C-alpha positions in Angstrom: -237.2 53.9 -2.6 -234.9 55.4 0.0 -235.8 54.8 3.6 -237.0 57.8 5.7 -234.7 59.2 8.4 -234.9 57.4 11.7 -235.6 60.8 13.3 -236.9 63.9 11.5 -237.7 67.2 13.1 -239.5 69.9 11.1 -239.8 73.6 12.0 -239.9 73.1 15.8 -240.9 76.2 17.8 -241.0 76.7 21.6 -241.2 79.9 23.6 -241.2 80.7 27.4 -242.6 83.9 28.7 -242.4 85.5 25.3 -238.9 84.4 24.6 -238.3 82.2 21.6 -236.1 79.4 23.0 -236.4 77.0 20.0 -236.8 78.9 16.7 -237.7 76.9 13.5 -235.4 74.0 14.2 -235.3 71.3 11.6 -232.9 68.3 11.4 -232.8 64.6 10.5 -230.8 61.6 11.7 -230.4 58.3 9.8 -230.0 54.9 11.4 -226.5 54.5 12.8 -225.8 58.2 12.4 -224.6 60.5 15.2 -225.8 64.1 15.0 -224.5 66.7 17.5 -226.6 69.7 18.6 -223.7 72.0 19.5 -223.9 75.4 21.0 -223.4 77.6 24.1 -225.4 77.2 27.2 -228.9 78.6 26.9 -229.1 78.3 23.1 -232.0 75.8 23.1 -230.2 72.5 22.7 -231.6 70.7 25.7 -235.1 72.1 25.2 -235.1 70.7 21.7 -234.1 67.3 23.1 -236.8 67.4 25.8 -239.4 68.1 23.1 -238.3 65.1 21.0 -238.3 62.9 24.1 -241.8 64.0 24.9 -241.1 65.6 28.3 -241.8 69.1 26.9 -244.3 70.2 24.3 -243.6 72.4 21.3 -245.7 75.4 20.2 -245.6 74.2 16.6 -243.6 71.9 14.4 -243.6 68.1 13.7 -241.5 65.1 14.8 -241.3 61.8 12.9 -239.7 58.5 13.7 -239.1 56.2 10.7 -241.5 58.4 8.7 -244.4 58.1 11.2 -245.7 61.1 13.1 -244.7 61.2 16.7 -246.2 64.6 17.6 -247.3 67.9 16.2 -249.4 70.8 17.6 -252.4 68.5 17.9 -251.2 64.9 18.1 -248.7 63.6 20.7 -247.5 60.1 21.4 -246.6 59.6 25.1 -242.9 59.3 25.8 -243.0 55.6 26.5 -244.5 54.9 23.1 -241.9 56.8 21.0 -239.1 54.1 21.0 -236.6 56.7 22.2 -233.8 56.1 24.7 -232.5 58.8 27.0 -229.1 59.4 28.5 -228.5 62.5 30.6 -225.7 64.1 32.6 -227.2 62.6 35.8 -227.0 58.8 35.3 -230.1 58.5 37.7 -229.5 54.9 38.6 -231.8 53.5 41.3 -229.7 53.2 44.4 -231.9 50.4 45.9 -231.5 48.2 42.8 -228.4 46.2 41.8 -226.9 46.5 38.3 -229.2 43.8 36.9 -232.3 45.5 38.4 -231.3 48.9 37.0 -230.7 47.6 33.4 -233.9 45.5 33.5 -236.2 48.1 35.0 -239.4 48.4 33.0 -238.6 45.5 30.7 -241.2 42.9 30.1 -240.8 39.2 29.4 -240.0 35.9 31.1 -237.4 36.0 33.9 -235.0 33.8 31.9 -235.2 35.9 28.7 -234.8 39.1 30.7 -231.7 37.8 32.5 -230.2 36.7 29.2 -230.9 40.2 27.6 -229.4 41.9 30.7 -226.3 39.8 30.7 -225.8 40.4 26.9 -226.0 44.1 27.3 -223.7 44.2 30.3 -221.2 42.1 28.4 -221.2 44.6 25.6 -220.4 47.5 27.9 -217.9 45.4 29.9 -220.0 45.3 33.1 -221.1 41.7 33.3 -218.8 40.9 36.2 -220.6 43.6 38.3 -224.2 42.4 37.6 -225.0 42.0 41.3 -223.3 45.1 42.6 -225.1 48.4 43.6 -224.6 51.9 42.2 -222.7 53.2 45.2 -220.2 50.4 44.8 -219.3 51.5 41.2 -217.0 54.3 39.9 -218.4 57.1 37.7 -217.3 55.4 34.6 -218.9 52.1 35.6 -222.1 53.9 36.4 -222.0 55.5 33.0 -221.7 52.0 31.4 -224.7 50.7 33.4 -226.7 53.8 32.3 -225.9 53.0 28.7 -226.9 49.4 29.0 -230.2 50.5 30.6 -230.9 53.0 27.8 -230.2 50.3 25.2 -232.3 47.6 27.0 -235.6 48.5 25.4 -233.9 48.5 21.9 -234.7 52.1 21.1 -234.6 53.3 17.5 -233.4 56.7 18.6 -231.1 57.7 21.4 -231.1 61.2 22.9 -228.0 62.1 24.9 -227.7 65.4 26.9 -224.0 65.9 27.8 -223.8 62.4 29.4 -220.0 62.3 29.6 -219.4 65.7 31.2 -219.1 64.3 34.7 -216.1 62.0 33.8 -212.4 62.8 33.8 -210.8 63.5 30.4 -209.1 60.2 29.8 -212.0 58.1 30.9 -214.4 60.3 29.0 -212.6 59.7 25.7 -212.6 55.9 26.2 -216.2 55.7 27.2 -217.3 58.1 24.4 -215.6 55.9 21.8 -217.0 52.7 23.2 -220.5 54.2 23.4 -220.4 55.5 19.9 -219.2 52.1 18.5 -222.0 50.2 20.4 -224.8 52.6 19.2 -223.6 52.4 15.6 -223.6 48.6 15.8 -227.2 48.7 17.1 -228.2 50.9 14.1 -229.5 53.5 16.6 -230.0 57.1 15.4 -228.2 59.3 18.0 -228.9 63.0 18.8 -226.2 64.2 21.2 -226.3 67.6 22.9 -223.0 69.2 23.9 -221.4 72.6 24.4 -217.9 71.2 23.7 -216.7 71.5 20.1 -214.0 68.9 20.6 -216.6 66.3 21.7 -218.8 67.1 18.7 -215.9 66.9 16.3 -214.8 63.5 17.8 -218.3 61.9 17.9 -220.5 63.4 15.2 -221.2 62.4 11.6 -223.0 65.7 11.4 -223.0 68.9 13.5 -225.9 71.2 13.9 -224.6 74.5 15.4 -227.2 76.3 17.4 -227.3 80.0 18.5 -230.2 81.8 20.1 -232.7 79.0 19.4 -231.8 78.6 15.8 -229.6 76.1 13.8 -227.2 78.5 12.1 -225.1 75.9 10.3 -225.3 72.1 9.6 -222.7 69.8 8.1 -219.9 67.3 8.5 -217.4 68.3 11.2 -214.7 69.0 8.5 -217.0 71.4 6.6 -218.3 73.2 9.7 -214.7 73.8 10.9 -213.2 74.8 7.6 -216.1 76.8 6.2 -217.8 78.6 9.1 -220.9 80.6 8.2 -219.8 83.6 10.2 -217.2 84.9 12.6 -219.1 83.6 15.7 -219.1 80.1 14.2 -215.4 80.2 13.6 -214.7 81.5 17.1 -216.8 78.8 18.7 -214.5 76.0 17.5 -211.2 77.5 18.4 -209.2 80.7 19.3 -209.1 83.0 16.3 -207.1 86.0 15.1 -209.1 88.9 13.5 -207.5 91.2 11.0 -209.6 94.2 10.4 -209.8 96.1 7.2 -212.0 98.1 4.8 -213.1 97.2 1.3 -212.1 99.4 -1.7 -212.6 98.1 -5.2 -213.5 94.6 -3.9 -210.1 94.5 -2.1 -209.0 94.8 1.5 -205.5 96.0 2.3 -203.7 94.3 5.2 -200.2 93.9 6.5 -200.2 90.5 4.7 -201.2 91.9 1.3 -204.6 92.4 -0.3 -207.6 90.1 0.2 -210.6 89.7 -2.2 -214.0 90.7 -0.9 -216.2 90.3 -4.0 -219.7 91.8 -3.8 -218.9 93.8 -0.7 -219.6 97.6 -1.1 -216.7 100.0 -0.9 -216.1 101.4 2.5 -217.5 98.3 4.3 -215.5 97.1 7.3 -214.5 93.4 7.0 -213.0 90.9 9.4 -210.4 88.5 8.1 -210.3 85.5 10.4 -207.4 83.1 10.8 -206.7 80.5 13.4 -203.4 80.7 15.4 -202.1 77.4 13.9 -202.3 78.9 10.4 -200.2 82.0 11.3 -196.6 81.0 10.4 -193.3 82.4 11.5 -191.0 82.9 8.6 -187.8 81.7 10.1 -186.0 81.6 6.7 -186.6 85.3 5.9 -186.8 86.9 9.4 -184.9 90.0 9.3 -184.4 90.1 5.6 -187.6 91.9 4.7 -190.8 90.9 2.9 -190.7 88.4 0.2 -194.3 87.5 -1.1 -195.3 84.0 -2.0 -198.5 83.1 -3.8 -199.6 80.7 -1.1 -198.6 82.7 2.0 -198.8 86.3 0.7 -196.6 89.1 2.0 -194.8 88.5 5.3 -195.5 91.1 8.0 -193.3 92.1 10.9 -194.5 91.7 14.5 -192.8 92.1 17.9 -193.1 89.3 20.5 -195.1 90.3 23.6 -195.5 86.9 25.3 -194.7 83.3 24.7 -196.1 80.3 26.6 -195.5 76.6 26.3 -198.8 74.7 26.0 -197.5 71.1 25.9 -197.8 70.0 22.3 -197.2 73.5 21.0 -196.1 77.0 22.0 -198.4 80.1 21.8 -196.6 83.3 20.8 -198.4 86.7 21.0 -197.3 89.5 18.6 -197.9 93.2 18.3 -197.9 94.0 14.6 -195.9 96.9 13.2 -198.5 97.6 10.5 -201.4 98.7 12.7 -200.5 97.8 16.3 -203.0 94.9 16.4 -202.3 91.7 18.3 -202.0 88.3 16.7 -201.3 84.9 18.1 -199.3 82.1 16.5 -199.4 78.4 17.6 -196.0 76.9 16.9 -195.4 73.1 17.1 -193.1 72.0 19.9 -191.1 74.4 22.1 -190.5 77.9 20.8 -190.2 80.6 23.5 -188.7 83.8 22.0 -188.1 86.7 24.5 -190.5 89.7 24.5 -189.3 92.4 22.2 -187.9 90.1 19.5 -189.0 91.1 16.0 -190.1 88.3 13.7 -191.7 88.1 10.2 -195.0 86.3 10.1 -197.0 84.8 7.2 -200.6 83.5 7.0 -202.1 80.6 5.1 -204.3 82.6 2.8 -206.4 79.4 1.9 -207.2 79.1 5.7 -208.5 82.7 6.0 -212.2 83.6 6.2 -213.4 87.0 5.1 -216.6 88.3 6.8 -218.3 91.6 6.1 -219.2 93.5 9.3 -222.9 92.9 9.7 -223.3 96.1 11.9 -221.7 98.4 9.3 -224.1 101.1 8.2 
């Protein structure tokens, strides 16, 4: 018989002043799995986390830990009995306690056993040499490691993390995220991480739950979420996008790059064909020689350079298309800075395009 999820949330609902902040949220996290609640500010991520932690109360819905009910509309375990660890943006270390005192706060047991547990945790996070120092004597990254050790000290089955790395600089954040993830997986902890940064979710998560307006609109592995977005908003949340607009006639949409299938979409319906800038290719071999269709890339289309910027690992080139005057952006590896006014032929990766019917049509 398969073990139940370490954390399971069913049909969670929460409203404030008549506004539905959490709307029918369901998710599950297995031991050693990292699930990211991803979405823009105000979409309900942190409220969901607070309800699971027990510091807020849902209007309806159920929460289970290892198959046992933690709370529903009538029953509610207090936060300290849920076996849930918390890590927030504010490390909230006690300034009057040294590192050992912070990590051991609230733990029970003999003095010798507690000291051994504290030293073990601090060694795991690389902070055992600072055991007698105070928070004001530590850097931000060091405080983050102490906060992690403190969260792990009670050996929680579930760890809730609300943007805990956002206060760190980029290089340090990457290192500490990776160390934290490795440690939590080794402990078999189920992790629910809240973030508004797609890059962080892609880097850390086994599964992403994309939230919008209180709802989970899409769930899946990072690769699937990125490469099969459920709608145009989901595609745009993960990266810059180009939108090629068209209209369906006979299940086909005519564009500068040839025809695109739109099966099941009624004639006359506007559609958006979405492609990311890295999948818009400059046809250096054929530029100036006219269109020459290929099955994979379709018909090349001519555009005029409006602006080019070097971004470090790539160059971003903006075009005005001859076909309809629309603007498209191409991300070109390395340095490529054509002058404004230069005409170039462009191609698109048809297998990397997403076709979405306009939901507001009609």
